[in-house]
C-alpha positions in Angstrom: -32.3 4.1 -16.5 -29.7 6.9 -16.8 -29.4 7.2 -13.0 -28.8 3.5 -12.6 -26.1 3.7 -15.2 -24.4 6.5 -13.3 -24.5 4.5 -10.1 -23.0 1.5 -11.8 -20.2 3.6 -13.3 -19.5 5.2 -10.0 -19.4 1.8 -8.2 -17.1 0.3 -10.8 -14.8 3.3 -10.6 -14.6 3.1 -6.8 -13.9 -0.7 -7.0 -11.1 -0.1 -9.5 -9.5 2.6 -7.3 -9.8 0.4 -4.2 -8.2 -2.5 -6.0 -5.3 -0.4 -7.3 -4.8 1.3 -3.9 -4.6 -2.0 -2.1 -1.5 -3.1 -3.9 1.4 -2.8 -1.5 4.9 -4.1 -2.0 5.8 -7.3 -0.2 7.6 -6.9 3.1 11.3 -7.3 2.5 11.3 -6.4 -1.2 13.6 -3.7 -2.6 10.5 -1.5 -3.2 9.3 -2.0 0.4 12.7 -1.2 1.8 12.9 2.0 -0.3 9.4 3.1 0.9 10.3 2.5 4.5 13.5 4.4 4.1 11.6 7.4 2.8 8.9 7.2 5.5 9.4 9.2 8.6 10.8 7.0 11.4 8.2 8.4 13.8 5.5 6.9 11.7 6.9 3.4 11.8 5.1 0.7 13.9 7.2 -1.6 16.0 6.6 -4.5 13.6 7.7 -2.3 10.6 10.9 -1.4 12.5 11.7 -5.1 13.2 10.9 -6.1 9.6 13.0 -3.3 8.2 16.0 -4.4 10.4 15.5 -8.0 9.5 15.0 -7.6 5.8 16.8 -4.4 4.8 19.7 -4.1 7.1 20.6 -7.6 8.2 20.2 -9.3 4.8 
């Protein structure tokens, strides 16, 4: 009984961490623009660069 409770607690903890980690700012929002500005340009994908230009520079 105790081991099943441990597994349940571990599974719930993992699910909570995944749910919180999956929250990303919406593309084009102020927070997204700030995150992209802080991110190294070499790590940007082509789509991210286009979205940044469209939403953050050419507003």
